[in-house]
All heavy atoms as an XYZ file, in Angstrom:
630
protein
N     -10.277    -16.459     -0.261
C      -9.451    -15.773      0.736
C      -9.719    -16.449      2.093
O     -10.837    -16.707      2.435
C      -9.758    -14.323      0.741
C      -9.046    -13.618      1.883
S      -9.475    -11.889      1.964
C      -7.907    -11.184      1.508
N      -8.688    -16.726      2.817
C      -8.792    -17.386      4.144
C      -8.681    -16.306      5.210
O      -7.687    -15.882      5.605
C      -7.755    -18.428      4.335
C      -7.742    -19.504      3.307
N      -8.732    -20.486      3.372
C      -7.013    -19.726      2.193
C      -8.565    -21.310      2.362
N      -7.512    -20.825      1.603
N      -9.877    -15.844      5.716
C      -9.915    -14.803      6.710
C      -9.289    -15.260      8.028
O      -8.764    -14.405      8.766
C     -11.334    -14.279      6.943
O     -12.147    -15.453      7.298
C     -11.946    -13.616      5.673
N      -9.344    -16.544      8.287
C      -8.714    -16.988      9.554
C      -7.224    -16.755      9.558
O      -6.632    -16.410     10.599
N      -6.554    -16.969      8.409
C      -5.139    -16.772      8.314
C      -4.828    -15.205      8.371
O      -3.936    -14.816      9.108
C      -4.630    -17.240      6.925
C      -4.636    -18.774      6.881
C      -3.194    -16.796      6.708
C      -4.466    -19.394      5.513
N      -5.677    -14.412      7.799
C      -5.493    -12.989      7.819
C      -5.578    -12.498      9.319
O      -4.722    -11.764      9.721
C      -6.616    -12.323      6.998
C      -6.748    -10.815      7.204
C      -5.818     -9.946      6.735
C      -7.885    -10.372      7.870
C      -5.949     -8.623      6.925
C      -8.023     -8.978      8.092
C      -7.086     -8.101      7.602
O      -7.212     -6.779      7.815
N      -6.604    -12.939     10.040
C      -6.724    -12.457     11.411
C      -5.625    -13.009     12.302
O      -5.219    -12.351     13.271
C      -8.116    -12.747     11.925
C      -9.181    -11.861     11.347
C     -10.194    -12.409     10.515
C      -9.227    -10.534     11.620
C     -11.150    -11.579      9.927
C     -10.152     -9.674     11.112
C     -11.119    -10.222     10.252
N      -5.181    -14.186     12.034
C      -4.042    -14.763     12.843
C      -2.816    -13.993     12.632
O      -2.053    -13.647     13.566
C      -3.830    -16.220     12.435
N      -2.547    -13.545     11.353
C      -1.361    -12.697     11.112
C      -1.524    -11.314     11.784
O      -0.526    -10.822     12.352
C      -1.195    -12.520      9.610
C      -0.684    -13.769      8.917
C      -0.516    -13.561      7.443
O      -0.824    -12.476      6.950
O      -0.036    -14.523      6.753
N      -2.725    -10.787     11.756
C      -2.914     -9.491     12.423
C      -2.649     -9.612     13.929
O      -2.158     -8.708     14.570
C      -4.317     -8.940     12.171
C      -4.540     -8.338     10.804
C      -5.979     -7.837     10.653
C      -3.582     -7.179     10.473
N      -3.076    -10.675     14.554
C      -2.924    -10.892     15.974
C      -1.431    -10.951     16.353
O      -1.058    -10.465     17.434
C      -3.635    -12.206     16.425
N      -0.595    -11.525     15.466
C       0.827    -11.612     15.763
C       1.624    -10.310     15.476
O       2.683    -10.108     15.941
C       1.423    -12.696     14.912
C       1.158    -14.109     15.318
C       1.986    -15.181     14.598
N       2.006    -14.988     13.140
C       1.212    -15.646     12.353
N       0.297    -16.442     12.739
N       1.321    -15.447     11.024
N       1.006     -9.435     14.695
C       1.656     -8.240     14.208
C       1.712     -7.178     15.365
O       0.784     -6.982     16.150
C       0.861     -7.738     13.062
C       1.469     -6.547     12.379
C       0.637     -6.153     11.197
N       1.301     -5.023     10.625
C       0.841     -4.360      9.595
N      -0.290     -4.733      9.018
N       1.491     -3.335      9.089
N       2.869     -6.532     15.390
C       3.041     -5.395     16.356
C       1.999     -4.334     15.998
O       1.920     -3.912     14.889
C       4.437     -4.876     16.301
C       4.667     -3.650     17.167
C       6.094     -3.095     16.881
O       6.867     -3.686     16.283
O       6.221     -1.873     17.287
N       1.326     -3.819     16.989
C       0.345     -2.725     16.753
C       1.079     -1.401     16.794
O       1.739     -1.007     17.714
C      -0.751     -2.738     17.915
C      -1.411     -4.054     18.128
C      -2.258     -4.504     16.972
C      -3.089     -5.647     17.249
N      -2.464     -6.934     17.113
N       1.015     -0.752     15.621
C       1.618      0.591     15.478
C       0.521      1.663     15.452
O      -0.450      1.546     14.792
C       2.404      0.626     14.204
C       3.482     -0.464     14.161
C       4.238     -0.386     12.827
N       5.004     -1.607     12.662
C       5.225     -2.182     11.499
N       4.724     -1.691     10.400
N       5.925     -3.300     11.460
N       0.746      2.740     16.219
C      -0.252      3.783     16.309
C      -0.189      4.770     15.114
O      -0.142      5.983     15.346
C       0.053      4.545     17.573
C       1.526      4.344     17.730
C       1.873      2.964     17.142
N      -0.065      4.257     13.878
C       0.000      5.080     12.682
C      -0.917      4.465     11.621
O      -1.234      3.298     11.658
C       1.402      5.212     12.197
C       2.328      5.928     13.187
C       2.041      3.866     11.814
N      -1.208      5.285     10.592
C      -1.916      4.731      9.416
C      -0.862      3.994      8.569
O       0.235      4.385      8.495
C      -2.550      5.867      8.706
C      -3.823      6.335      9.287
C      -3.804      7.415     10.179
C      -5.023      5.743      9.091
C      -4.975      7.866     10.726
C      -6.186      6.203      9.682
C      -6.162      7.270     10.530
O      -7.259      7.693     11.138
N      -1.343      2.961      7.906
C      -0.481      2.182      7.013
C      -0.277      2.995      5.735
O      -1.271      3.346      5.076
C      -1.259      0.848      6.701
C      -0.434     -0.027      5.813
C       0.496     -0.888      6.324
C      -0.731     -0.117      4.412
C       1.235     -1.762      5.492
C      -0.036     -0.928      3.608
C       0.964     -1.716      4.136
N       0.943      3.349      5.466
C       1.249      4.147      4.252
C       2.275      3.477      3.334
O       2.332      3.847      2.211
C       1.820      5.531      4.688
O       2.952      5.398      5.484
C       0.743      6.334      5.408
N       3.006      2.514      3.820
C       4.041      1.851      2.993
C       4.009      0.367      3.204
O       3.322     -0.146      4.095
C       5.433      2.374      3.289
C       5.594      3.879      3.057
C       5.263      4.381      1.687
O       5.517      3.643      0.735
O       4.715      5.524      1.587
N       4.655     -0.381      2.405
C       4.736     -1.832      2.517
C       5.424     -2.201      3.813
O       6.294     -1.463      4.315
C       5.501     -2.455      1.335
O       4.737     -2.193      0.122
N       5.100     -3.393      4.264
C       5.863     -3.926      5.456
C       5.983     -5.436      5.246
O       5.770     -5.967      4.125
C       5.132     -3.589      6.809
C       3.812     -4.256      6.943
O       3.400     -5.161      6.124
O       3.106     -3.850      7.890
N       6.395     -6.170      6.261
C       6.622     -7.611      6.108
C       5.375     -8.411      5.864
O       5.433     -9.585      5.462
C       7.407     -8.170      7.305
C       6.648     -8.131      8.598
C       6.771     -6.789      9.374
O       7.154     -5.797      8.820
O       6.392     -6.834     10.579
N       4.192     -7.849      6.084
C       2.936     -8.562      5.936
C       2.157     -8.088      4.684
O       1.438     -8.922      4.066
C       2.022     -8.386      7.154
C       2.585     -8.927      8.410
C       3.176     -8.133      9.370
C       2.640    -10.354      8.656
C       3.760     -8.674     10.526
C       3.151    -10.858      9.769
C       3.739     -9.983     10.745
O       4.272    -10.577     11.880
N       2.184     -6.828      4.375
C       1.414     -6.318      3.271
C       2.244     -5.496      2.311
O       3.236     -4.876      2.646
C       0.280     -5.388      3.842
C      -0.599     -6.104      4.761
C      -0.474     -5.922      6.182
C      -1.644     -6.906      4.318
C      -1.356     -6.562      7.090
C      -2.439     -7.536      5.217
C      -2.327     -7.431      6.617
N       1.828     -5.585      1.026
C       2.537     -4.843      0.026
C       1.693     -3.746     -0.538
O       0.554     -4.058     -1.007
C       2.961     -5.803     -1.145
O       3.794     -6.814     -0.615
C       3.687     -5.058     -2.253
N       2.112     -2.517     -0.553
C       1.386     -1.407     -1.088
C       1.507     -1.526     -2.605
O       2.572     -1.560     -3.147
C       1.957     -0.073     -0.599
C       1.323      1.107     -1.213
C       2.021      2.345     -0.682
C       1.656      3.522     -1.515
N       2.423      4.706     -1.028
N       0.410     -1.622     -3.280
C       0.391     -1.818     -4.748
C      -0.034     -0.566     -5.486
O       0.181     -0.429     -6.643
C      -0.421     -3.026     -5.213
C       0.189     -4.338     -4.695
C      -1.891     -2.919     -4.765
N      -0.727      0.371     -4.769
C      -1.230      1.525     -5.424
C      -1.537      2.627     -4.404
O      -1.680      2.354     -3.222
C      -2.480      1.186     -6.245
O      -2.900      2.354     -7.036
N      -1.673      3.826     -4.935
C      -2.049      4.943     -4.094
C      -2.893      5.920     -4.984
O      -2.458      6.184     -6.080
C      -0.773      5.678     -3.550
C      -1.139      6.926     -2.810
C       0.122      7.648     -2.326
O       1.138      6.944     -1.989
N       0.138      8.933     -2.359
N      -3.969      6.389     -4.399
C      -4.799      7.388     -5.139
C      -4.782      8.597     -4.240
O      -5.279      8.568     -3.101
C      -6.202      6.863     -5.330
C      -7.067      7.936     -6.048
C      -6.232      5.609     -6.166
N      -4.258      9.689     -4.761
C      -4.205     10.929     -4.012
C      -5.574     11.532     -3.839
O      -6.434     11.443     -4.750
C      -3.199     11.906     -4.585
C      -1.789     11.458     -4.524
O      -1.402     10.799     -3.563
N      -0.998     11.719     -5.546
N      -5.776     12.217     -2.719
C      -7.078     12.924     -2.510
C      -7.249     14.025     -3.575
O      -6.298     14.685     -3.927
C      -7.103     13.492     -1.120
N      -8.509     14.210     -3.954
C      -8.828     15.269     -4.903
C     -10.321     15.577     -4.734
O     -11.083     14.705     -4.508
C      -8.519     14.839     -6.331
C      -8.468     16.009     -7.257
O      -8.625     17.199     -6.855
N      -8.193     15.735     -8.495
N     -10.698     16.818     -4.893
C     -12.105     17.177     -4.717
C     -12.956     16.443     -5.739
O     -12.545     16.367     -6.930
C     -12.299     18.713     -4.887
C     -13.746     19.123     -4.911
C     -11.494     19.483     -3.822
N     -14.054     15.951     -5.318
C     -15.029     15.162     -6.206
C     -14.430     13.921     -6.870
O     -14.870     13.602     -7.932
C     -15.661     16.130     -7.244
C     -16.448     17.195     -6.577
O     -17.109     16.972     -5.579
N     -16.497     18.365     -7.165
N     -13.456     13.270     -6.236
C     -12.845     12.099     -6.830
C     -13.600     10.861     -6.243
O     -13.844     10.787     -5.061
C     -11.390     12.032     -6.494
C     -10.765     10.697     -6.934
C      -9.296     10.700     -6.856
N      -8.800     11.488     -7.982
C      -7.583     11.956     -8.154
N      -6.727     11.720     -7.231
N      -7.321     12.605     -9.182
N     -13.815      9.912     -7.084
C     -14.412      8.644     -6.680
C     -13.409      7.513     -7.009
O     -12.921      7.495     -8.054
C     -15.726      8.387     -7.399
C     -16.349      7.013     -6.977
S     -17.849      6.606     -7.977
C     -18.976      7.725     -7.270
N     -13.171      6.680     -6.026
C     -12.344      5.475     -6.219
C     -13.199      4.248     -6.061
O     -13.900      4.118     -5.051
C     -11.194      5.500     -5.186
C     -10.323      4.261     -5.410
C     -10.397      6.788     -5.355
N     -13.142      3.354     -7.028
C     -13.955      2.105     -6.955
C     -12.996      0.959     -7.021
O     -12.092      0.924     -7.882
C     -14.944      2.085     -8.164
C     -15.884      3.273     -8.089
C     -15.706      0.778     -8.171
C     -16.799      3.404     -9.296
N     -13.141     -0.027     -6.191
C     -12.353     -1.208     -6.142
C     -13.124     -2.354     -5.606
O     -14.205     -2.176     -4.956
C     -11.073     -0.997     -5.266
C     -11.328     -0.395     -3.919
C     -11.635     -1.195     -2.881
C     -11.355      0.958     -3.763
C     -11.933     -0.644     -1.682
C     -11.595      1.536     -2.528
C     -11.939      0.727     -1.444
O     -12.222      1.226     -0.263
N     -12.697     -3.542     -5.844
C     -13.389     -4.774     -5.410
C     -13.365     -4.788     -3.857
O     -12.414     -4.479     -3.269
C     -12.771     -6.042     -5.913
C     -12.867     -6.087     -7.480
C     -12.687     -7.538     -7.923
N     -12.878     -7.644     -9.366
C     -14.020     -7.922     -9.889
N     -15.130     -8.051     -9.161
N     -14.148     -7.987    -11.199
N     -14.504     -5.189     -3.314
C     -14.694     -5.140     -1.850
C     -13.774     -6.113     -1.061
O     -13.529     -5.880      0.108
C     -16.129     -5.451     -1.496
O     -16.474     -6.787     -1.947
N     -13.253     -7.097     -1.736
C     -12.344     -8.022     -0.973
C     -10.899     -7.556     -0.888
O     -10.102     -8.142     -0.210
C     -12.418     -9.443     -1.581
C     -11.941     -9.546     -3.014
C     -10.592     -9.522     -3.353
C     -12.902     -9.661     -4.015
C     -10.219     -9.593     -4.651
C     -12.481     -9.763     -5.339
C     -11.113     -9.739     -5.678
O     -10.761     -9.817     -6.973
N     -10.550     -6.429     -1.479
C      -9.221     -5.897     -1.377
C      -8.997     -5.207     -0.035
O      -9.848     -4.435      0.395
C      -8.974     -4.911     -2.541
C      -8.928     -5.474     -3.963
C      -8.777     -4.402     -4.920
C      -7.816     -6.528     -4.053
N      -7.921     -5.509      0.597
C      -7.559     -4.838      1.800
C      -7.115     -3.428      1.496
O      -6.311     -3.227      0.540
C      -6.462     -5.633      2.547
C      -6.922     -7.017      2.959
C      -5.971     -4.799      3.803
C      -5.854     -7.921      3.493
N      -7.626     -2.463      2.132
C      -7.353     -1.088      1.792
C      -7.285     -0.227      3.087
O      -7.744     -0.629      4.128
C      -8.393     -0.516      0.820
C      -9.769     -0.621      1.421
N     -10.531     -1.783      1.376
C     -10.528      0.277      2.011
C     -11.685     -1.566      1.998
N     -11.733     -0.276      2.400
N      -6.717      0.922      2.906
C      -6.560      1.823      4.052
C      -6.406      3.258      3.514
O      -5.940      3.460      2.391
C      -5.336      1.499      4.850
N      -6.809      4.216      4.307
C      -6.653      5.635      3.845
C      -5.116      5.939      3.904
O      -4.412      5.443      4.727
C      -7.349      6.457      4.846
C      -7.450      5.585      6.089
C      -7.505      4.202      5.575
N      -4.711      6.775      2.957
C      -3.298      7.177      2.945
C      -3.198      8.536      3.691
O      -3.327      9.591      3.073
C      -2.738      7.317      1.504
C      -1.246      7.539      1.430
C      -0.405      6.465      1.519
C      -0.738      8.785      1.262
C       0.976      6.626      1.467
C       0.661      9.017      1.222
C       1.469      7.937      1.322
O       2.829      8.116      1.289
N      -2.986      8.421      4.976
C      -2.971      9.655      5.830
C      -1.630      9.680      6.462
O      -1.273      8.882      7.328
C      -4.118      9.606      6.872
C      -5.492      9.572      6.167
C      -4.024     10.802      7.814
C      -6.629      9.431      7.101
N      -0.835     10.702      6.113
C       0.543     10.828      6.710
C       0.492     11.835      7.795
O       1.448     11.838      8.608
C       1.508     11.264      5.605
O       1.084     12.527      4.997
C       1.640     10.199      4.557
N      -0.475     12.704      7.922
C      -0.505     13.668      8.980
C      -1.958     13.767      9.567
O      -2.689     14.653      9.195
C      -0.109     15.052      8.476
C       0.063     16.098      9.540
O      -0.304     15.841     10.689
N       0.555     17.261      9.183
N      -2.284     12.790     10.455
C      -3.639     12.751     11.003
C      -4.114     14.085     11.666
O      -5.301     14.469     11.540
C      -3.587     11.655     12.017
C      -2.428     10.855     11.699
C      -1.447     11.777     11.028
N      -3.198     14.801     12.265
C      -3.565     16.015     13.003
C      -4.105     17.038     11.981
O      -4.960     17.886     12.306
C      -2.354     16.620     13.775
C      -1.898     15.716     14.886
C      -1.049     14.566     14.447
O      -0.437     14.645     13.372
O      -1.007     13.555     15.142
N      -3.580     16.979     10.773
C      -4.025     18.002      9.749
C      -5.190     17.466      8.984
O      -6.060     18.218      8.550
C      -2.842     18.246      8.824
C      -3.197     19.210      7.677
C      -1.961     19.452      6.726
O      -0.917     18.871      6.970
N      -2.176     20.267      5.750
N      -5.252     16.157      8.733
C      -6.287     15.589      7.839
C      -7.567     15.233      8.474
O      -8.626     15.171      7.852
C      -5.691     14.327      7.158
O      -4.553     14.628      6.398
N      -7.562     14.905      9.785
C      -8.726     14.349     10.420
C      -9.231     15.321     11.455
O      -8.535     15.611     12.438
C      -8.468     13.020     11.026
C      -7.923     12.024     10.032
C      -9.631     12.467     11.805
C      -7.493     10.705     10.572
N     -10.446     15.913     11.284
C     -11.089     16.684     12.259
C     -12.595     16.660     11.984
O     -12.988     16.208     10.875
C     -10.531     18.085     12.314
C     -10.782     18.862     11.073
O     -11.899     19.084     10.726
N      -9.692     19.333     10.424
N     -13.380     17.047     12.900
C     -14.848     16.950     12.726
C     -15.469     18.135     11.979
O     -16.715     18.207     11.796
C     -15.490     16.846     14.169
O     -15.117     17.960     14.919
N     -14.639     19.069     11.562
C     -15.204     20.225     10.772
C     -15.365     19.824      9.316
O     -14.401     19.547      8.635
C     -14.282     21.415     10.869
C     -14.746     22.646     10.196
O     -15.576     22.586      9.263
N     -14.255     23.800     10.580
N     -16.608     19.828      8.800
C     -16.810     19.378      7.413
C     -16.165     20.268      6.384
O     -15.938     19.955      5.233
C     -18.311     19.340      7.288
C     -18.857     20.063      8.403
C     -17.830     20.126      9.480
N     -15.814     21.495      6.722
C     -15.181     22.410      5.832
C     -13.673     22.161      5.684
O     -13.063     22.470      4.692
N     -13.056     21.475      6.645
C     -11.602     21.283      6.572
C     -11.237     19.802      6.758
O     -10.092     19.427      6.446
C     -10.908     22.094      7.666
O     -11.437     21.658      8.959
C     -11.074     23.545      7.496
N     -12.127     18.959      7.189
C     -11.832     17.544      7.443
C     -11.909     16.684      6.177
O     -12.375     17.176      5.144
N     -11.538     15.444      6.326
C     -11.554     14.507      5.201
C     -12.911     13.839      5.241
O     -13.214     13.116      6.190
C     -10.451     13.467      5.424
C     -10.403     12.397      4.377
C      -9.176     11.469      4.715
N      -9.065     10.463      3.705
C      -9.650      9.223      3.892
N     -10.271      8.954      4.960
N      -9.486      8.320      2.968
N     -13.724     14.029      4.186
C     -15.053     13.458      4.172
C     -15.083     12.279      3.216
O     -14.526     12.389      2.105
C     -16.063     14.537      3.664
C     -16.129     15.798      4.487
C     -17.118     16.802      3.883
C     -16.524     15.489      5.946
N     -15.665     11.183      3.597
C     -15.748      9.986      2.718
C     -17.167      9.446      2.780
O     -17.935      9.621      3.734
C     -14.796      8.918      3.181
O     -15.098      8.488      4.513
C     -13.362      9.414      3.158
N     -17.477      8.726      1.769
C     -18.730      7.926      1.726
C     -18.313      6.530      1.371
O     -17.653      6.292      0.390
C     -19.676      8.502      0.630
C     -20.949      7.555      0.514
C     -20.128      9.908      0.941
N     -18.729      5.593      2.243
C     -18.456      4.202      1.953
C     -19.766      3.475      1.548
O     -20.802      3.637      2.227
C     -17.918      3.448      3.191
C     -16.573      4.119      3.596
O     -15.698      4.334      2.767
N     -16.450      4.460      4.879
N     -19.764      2.833      0.414
C     -20.962      2.124     -0.024
C     -20.557      0.841     -0.740
O     -19.418      0.787     -1.288
C     -21.862      3.040     -0.902
O     -21.122      3.765     -1.810
N     -21.474     -0.077     -0.798
C     -21.232     -1.317     -1.476
C     -22.271     -1.514     -2.580
O     -23.451     -1.300     -2.404
C     -21.321     -2.500     -0.509
C     -20.253     -2.465      0.581
C     -20.482     -1.822      1.781
C     -19.031     -3.010      0.366
C     -19.525     -1.746      2.753
C     -18.020     -2.931      1.303
C     -18.284     -2.285      2.488
N     -21.825     -1.889     -3.764
C     -22.699     -2.116     -4.887
C     -22.449     -3.469     -5.453
O     -21.263     -3.851     -5.704
C     -22.435     -1.036     -5.995
C     -23.359     -1.308     -7.199
C     -22.623      0.354     -5.491
N     -23.463     -4.299     -5.550
C     -23.324     -5.644     -6.105
C     -23.817     -5.660     -7.545
O     -24.918     -5.189     -7.854
C     -24.060     -6.659     -5.270
N     -22.981     -6.160     -8.461
C     -23.451     -6.321     -9.907
C     -22.733     -7.472    -10.498
O     -21.822     -8.037    -10.014
C     -23.276     -5.078    -10.642
C     -21.935     -4.446    -10.586
C     -20.980     -4.657    -11.518
C     -21.697     -3.483     -9.565
C     -19.740     -4.036    -11.383
C     -20.472     -2.876     -9.465
C     -19.461     -3.176    -10.432
C-alpha cells in the first residue's frame, strides 16, 4: 500500500464535517457491521475503516451508560 498516495488524495479531498457512512468518489464502502452488545469485530489492520455513525448527537457522549464504548487493540500472529 502506498501511504503517500493515500495522504495526497486526502489532502485534495473536500473536508466534510460528518462521519463516512457511504461510498464516494475516493472510497467504496464494502461492508457494515451494526452495533450490538458484546460484539467483537476483527479485521486486518491495513484496512481503512470508520465507525458507522449516522447521528453523532445520539451516539457519542461521555456517559458510559449511554455512549458508544470501544476497545481498540492490535494482535500480531
